[in-house]
Structure formats: structure tokens, C-alpha cells
N, CA, C and O of each residue as an XYZ file, in Angstrom:
364
protein
N      15.148     39.542     64.472
C      14.264     38.397     64.656
C      15.067     37.157     65.046
O      14.612     36.371     65.877
N      16.250     36.967     64.464
C      17.037     35.784     64.808
C      17.336     35.738     66.308
O      17.219     34.686     66.937
N      17.719     36.875     66.873
C      18.004     36.933     68.311
C      16.757     36.611     69.121
O      16.824     35.887     70.114
N      15.621     37.149     68.697
C      14.363     36.893     69.402
C      14.031     35.404     69.364
O      13.582     34.845     70.364
N      14.245     34.765     68.230
C      13.963     33.327     68.131
C      14.887     32.518     69.031
O      14.436     31.595     69.710
N      16.175     32.853     69.043
C      17.103     32.151     69.946
C      16.640     32.305     71.382
O      16.636     31.337     72.142
N      16.249     33.516     71.762
C      15.777     33.775     73.117
C      14.509     32.970     73.419
O      14.441     32.272     74.432
N      13.517     33.066     72.550
C      12.225     32.414     72.785
C      12.316     30.896     72.813
O      11.568     30.242     73.539
N      13.220     30.339     72.034
C      13.259     28.888     71.878
C      14.330     28.202     72.702
O      14.234     27.000     72.949
N      15.354     28.935     73.136
C      16.434     28.250     73.866
C      16.760     28.862     75.223
O      17.227     28.146     76.110
N      16.536     30.140     75.413
C      16.998     30.802     76.630
C      15.938     30.892     77.723
O      16.230     31.329     78.836
N      14.734     30.491     77.419
C      13.663     30.575     78.410
C      12.952     29.233     78.513
O      12.957     28.427     77.583
N      12.338     29.022     79.679
C      11.534     27.811     79.828
C      10.393     27.854     78.836
O       9.863     28.929     78.553
N      10.008     26.726     78.309
C       8.871     26.678     77.398
C       9.249     26.775     75.938
O       8.373     26.802     75.073
N      10.539     26.828     75.647
C      10.972     26.945     74.264
C      10.477     25.806     73.387
O      10.101     26.013     72.233
N      10.482     24.613     73.942
C      10.022     23.457     73.165
C       8.543     23.604     72.800
O       8.147     23.318     71.670
N       7.730     24.049     73.759
C       6.305     24.254     73.463
C       6.105     25.374     72.456
O       5.227     25.280     71.599
N       6.897     26.428     72.544
C       6.765     27.507     71.567
C       7.131     27.010     70.166
O       6.487     27.386     69.186
N       8.149     26.177     70.071
C       8.507     25.603     68.764
C       7.368     24.736     68.238
O       7.068     24.759     67.044
N       6.739     23.977     69.119
C       5.609     23.141     68.705
C       4.443     23.999     68.226
O       3.783     23.653     67.246
N       4.181     25.122     68.911
C       3.116     26.041     68.482
C       3.409     26.580     67.086
O       2.520     26.630     66.236
N       4.641     26.977     66.857
C       5.018     27.505     65.545
C       4.816     26.445     64.473
O       4.317     26.743     63.388
N       5.202     25.210     64.770
C       5.015     24.119     63.799
C       3.534     23.931     63.471
O       3.172     23.759     62.307
N       2.681     23.962     64.491
C       1.240     23.811     64.266
C       0.698     24.951     63.413
O      -0.113     24.730     62.514
N       1.149     26.175     63.700
C       0.675     27.329     62.930
C       1.247     27.341     61.526
O       0.706     28.010     60.645
N       2.323     26.620     61.304
C       2.881     26.507     59.951
C       1.952     25.713     59.043
O       1.909     25.932     57.832
N       1.210     24.788     59.643
C       0.271     23.973     58.869
C      -0.958     24.772     58.459
O      -1.410     24.702     57.316
N      -1.502     25.552     59.433
C      -2.676     26.382     59.162
C      -2.945     27.253     60.379
O      -2.528     26.914     61.486
N      -3.637     28.372     60.189
C      -3.996     29.219     61.343
C      -4.896     28.433     62.292
O      -5.713     27.617     61.865
N      -4.731     28.692     63.569
C      -5.549     28.024     64.600
C      -5.819     29.005     65.725
O      -5.128     30.013     65.874
N      -6.850     28.688     66.522
C      -7.089     29.487     67.719
C      -6.449     28.787     68.917
O      -5.952     27.667     68.798
N      -6.466     29.447     70.058
C      -5.782     28.921     71.240
C      -6.351     27.567     71.681
O      -5.593     26.690     72.095
N      -7.662     27.389     71.600
C      -8.257     26.103     71.986
C      -7.795     24.980     71.064
O      -7.466     23.888     71.527
N      -7.771     25.245     69.777
C      -7.308     24.228     68.822
C      -5.851     23.864     69.070
O      -5.472     22.696     68.986
N      -5.038     24.868     69.376
C      -3.627     24.601     69.669
C      -3.478     23.792     70.951
O      -2.664     22.871     71.007
N      -4.248     24.123     71.974
C      -4.183     23.380     73.233
C      -4.541     21.911     73.002
O      -3.874     21.018     73.524
N      -5.584     21.667     72.228
C      -5.987     20.291     71.929
C      -4.921     19.569     71.110
O      -4.578     18.424     71.405
N      -4.398     20.234     70.085
C      -3.423     19.597     69.199
C      -2.126     19.256     69.926
O      -1.487     18.245     69.634
N      -1.744     20.107     70.874
C      -0.475     19.912     71.574
C      -0.628     19.233     72.927
O       0.361     18.922     73.591
N      -1.869     19.007     73.329
C      -2.170     18.381     74.619
C      -1.534     19.145     75.779
O      -0.873     18.566     76.641
N      -1.753     20.465     75.776
C      -1.310     21.322     76.874
C      -2.487     22.190     77.312
O      -3.473     22.328     76.587
N      -2.373     22.766     78.495
C      -3.442     23.597     79.034
C      -3.650     24.864     78.192
O      -2.706     25.421     77.632
N      -4.892     25.293     78.123
C      -5.240     26.510     77.392
C      -4.428     27.706     77.898
O      -3.912     28.485     77.096
N      -4.310     27.857     79.220
C      -3.567     28.986     79.785
C      -2.097     28.956     79.367
O      -1.486     30.006     79.168
N      -1.543     27.781     79.237
C      -0.160     27.640     78.791
C      -0.027     28.120     77.353
O       0.902     28.854     77.017
N      -0.955     27.704     76.517
C      -0.943     28.129     75.113
C      -1.078     29.646     75.034
O      -0.349     30.285     74.276
N      -1.986     30.232     75.794
C      -2.175     31.687     75.783
C      -0.884     32.396     76.180
O      -0.499     33.384     75.555
N      -0.224     31.899     77.206
C       1.038     32.502     77.648
C       2.062     32.488     76.512
O       2.699     33.504     76.235
N       2.218     31.346     75.864
C       3.203     31.237     74.782
C       2.806     32.081     73.576
O       3.665     32.693     72.941
N       1.525     32.122     73.255
C       1.081     32.976     72.141
C       1.363     34.447     72.438
O       1.773     35.198     71.552
N       1.144     34.852     73.678
C       1.424     36.239     74.055
C       2.909     36.555     73.878
O       3.264     37.613     73.359
N       3.773     35.640     74.310
C       5.214     35.861     74.152
C       5.596     35.925     72.676
O       6.367     36.792     72.266
N       5.056     35.009     71.885
C       5.365     34.988     70.457
C       4.837     36.252     69.766
O       5.484     36.792     68.869
N       3.670     36.709     70.190
C       3.115     37.937     69.617
C       3.970     39.145     70.001
O       4.237     40.008     69.165
N       4.395     39.206     71.257
C       5.225     40.320     71.719
C       6.532     40.438     70.932
O       7.090     41.527     70.799
N       7.010     39.312     70.417
C       8.282     39.291     69.684
C       8.089     39.231     68.165
O       9.050     39.001     67.431
N       6.861     39.434     67.691
C       6.612     39.542     66.263
C       6.614     38.239     65.492
O       6.776     38.237     64.272
N       6.433     37.121     66.199
C       6.434     35.811     65.537
C       5.034     35.451     65.053
O       4.872     34.922     63.954
N       4.029     35.736     65.866
C       2.640     35.466     65.483
C       1.842     36.751     65.588
O       2.230     37.701     66.266
N       0.703     36.747     64.888
C      -0.229     37.867     64.984
C      -1.643     37.308     64.976
O      -1.931     36.325     64.293
N      -2.525     37.947     65.746
C      -3.914     37.486     65.772
C      -4.689     38.021     64.584
O      -4.353     39.057     64.010
N      -5.731     37.291     64.232
C      -6.659     37.787     63.230
C      -7.546     38.861     63.842
O      -7.372     39.231     65.003
N      -8.482     39.351     63.070
C      -9.322     40.466     63.507
C     -10.465     40.062     64.423
O     -10.945     40.884     65.203
N     -10.907     38.831     64.347
C     -12.060     38.372     65.102
C     -11.683     38.108     66.556
O     -10.733     37.367     66.810
N     -12.397     38.692     67.517
C     -12.083     38.474     68.928
C     -12.513     37.093     69.410
O     -11.794     36.457     70.181
N     -13.674     36.622     68.968
C     -14.155     35.318     69.411
C     -13.499     34.236     68.562
O     -13.576     34.273     67.334
N     -12.859     33.277     69.213
C     -12.196     32.206     68.478
C     -11.051     32.736     67.633
O     -10.789     32.231     66.541
N     -10.371     33.752     68.139
C      -9.321     34.458     67.415
C      -8.285     33.491     66.842
O      -7.689     32.697     67.569
N      -8.085     33.571     65.537
C      -7.075     32.753     64.880
C      -5.724     33.451     64.953
O      -5.637     34.679     64.922
N      -4.676     32.644     65.051
C      -3.308     33.164     65.059
C      -2.600     32.723     63.792
O      -2.787     31.613     63.295
N      -1.783     33.634     63.289
C      -1.037     33.435     62.053
C       0.437     33.718     62.315
O       0.772     34.518     63.188
N       1.310     33.070     61.569
C       2.719     33.430     61.603
C       2.885     34.734     60.827
O       2.233     34.934     59.802
N       3.738     35.604     61.301
C       3.925     36.899     60.648
C       4.818     36.773     59.419
O       5.581     35.818     59.280
N       4.705     37.748     58.542
C       5.597     37.810     57.385
C       7.045     37.947     57.846
O       7.957     37.388     57.236
N       7.244     38.690     58.921
C       8.596     38.865     59.460
C       9.183     37.506     59.875
O      10.347     37.218     59.599
N       8.364     36.673     60.543
C       8.844     35.344     60.913
C       9.198     34.541     59.666
O      10.247     33.898     59.610
N       8.328     34.581     58.677
C       8.552     33.794     57.461
C       9.886     34.156     56.799
O      10.535     33.301     56.197
N      10.284     35.406     56.911
C      11.571     35.830     56.358
C      12.751     35.237     57.132
O      13.879     35.222     56.640
N      12.480     34.751     58.342
C      13.527     34.182     59.200
C      13.279     32.704     59.503
O      13.834     32.155     60.455
N      12.452     32.075     58.697
C      12.117     30.663     58.938
C      13.367     29.788     58.962
O      13.445     28.841     59.746
N      14.334     30.094     58.120
C      15.560     29.300     58.071
C      16.264     29.315     59.437
O      16.784     28.290     59.878
N      16.279     30.455     60.090
C      16.869     30.544     61.427
C      16.083     29.677     62.402
O      16.670     28.991     63.239
N      14.753     29.705     62.296
C      13.915     28.853     63.156
C      14.281     27.389     62.972
O      14.436     26.659     63.951
N      14.421     26.955     61.725
C      14.750     25.558     61.450
C      16.117     25.205     62.040
O      16.296     24.122     62.598
N      17.069     26.114     61.917
C      18.400     25.868     62.476
C      18.355     25.760     63.995
O      18.978     24.877     64.585
N      17.619     26.658     64.615
C      17.516     26.664     66.084
C      16.848     25.389     66.579
O      17.295     24.787     67.555
N      15.775     24.979     65.907
C      15.046     23.790     66.385
C      15.875     22.524     66.246
O      15.614     21.545     66.946
N      16.855     22.516     65.370
C      17.771     21.358     65.303
C      18.505     21.189     66.637
O      18.864     20.071     67.008
N      18.726     22.276     67.346
C      19.465     22.239     68.607
C      18.575     21.877     69.793
O      19.085     21.479     70.841
N      17.273     22.004     69.652
C      16.387     21.728     70.803
C      15.589     20.447     70.653
O      14.949     20.009     71.608
N      15.612     19.833     69.471
C      14.858     18.584     69.285
C      15.580     17.400     69.889
O      15.084     16.275     69.821
């Protein structure tokens, strides 16, 4: 997971937005529209970043298809310290 976080947050474009998404989801689960509004970015951009984060085991969707909420995974929570360290380098 640490390698995946370094890749997602520093080695690819959009790392800053992905870090912002993670911070928002740390406060409470949200759907893509809520995240787009909170971060003032396009819905399609949020969907792209959520897909990348999901592919790497950082977030997981809830069961409901309509207004699907996203949650941080237990696996991510076990590596939160690495996330905090990485974000010190990108802020």
C-alpha cells in the first residue's frame, strides 16, 4: 500500500486532487457529486480519481448504486501514517 500511495500521490498527475479526496473522505463518506462540490472540481475528474483510488485499494464504494457513497478502506487506514508522510511532501 505504501508504494501505491507514493505512486498515486506523487508520481502521476492529479496527486494533489487525490490527496484532497482522501482528506474529504476522512471526515465522512461522500458520493462523487458531494466530493465534486466540496473540492470545486468537475464530476468527471472526481470519478476518474475515485476509480484510480478504488483500483489501488484506497477507497471502496458502498452497496447502493444510486448516489453511491465512498469509504476509505481498512487497508488504507492501516497505512494512514504513510499517507500523512507523503502529503507533507506535496503540500
